N, C-alpha and C positions, 0 to 999 in steps of 0.2 A: 767206960773209957776205952777207946781203941788203942791197942798197943802199936808202937812205932814200927815194929818188924814182924815178920811172919811168926817167929817163935817168941814173941813178947818183947822184952827189953834188949835181947841179945841179937846182934846182926849175925846171920848165918849164911851158909852156902846158897840156900834157896833164894834169899834176898838178892844175892849177887847174880844168880842165874836168871832171875826174872827182870832185873834192871834194864837190860837192853830191849826186852819186849815192851816194858812200860814206856821207855823213851820213844820207841817206834809208834806205840799207840797214841802218844801225844801228837806226833807228826800226822798220823792218819786223821785224828780229830781236827787238827788245824787245816790241813790241806783238802781233805775229802769230806769233812763234816760227819765222819763216822763216830758214833758214840759207843765205843767198844765195851766199856765197863759200867755204863750207867745202870744197867739192870742187875749188876752184881755189886751191891753196896759195900760189902766187906773187901772185895778185891779193889774197888774204886778207892776206898779209904787207905788201903795198904799201898796202893800205887802212889 
């Protein structure tokens, strides 16, 4: 089972730091068709 946050069950600073990057990656995927995290399954699931 994949944990909901980077450090497992607890939300941490790294989750907050990467949130804006993940939001922008959604925009890149929608507007440009870029699949930024498709080849990184753990990052894709965390996102």
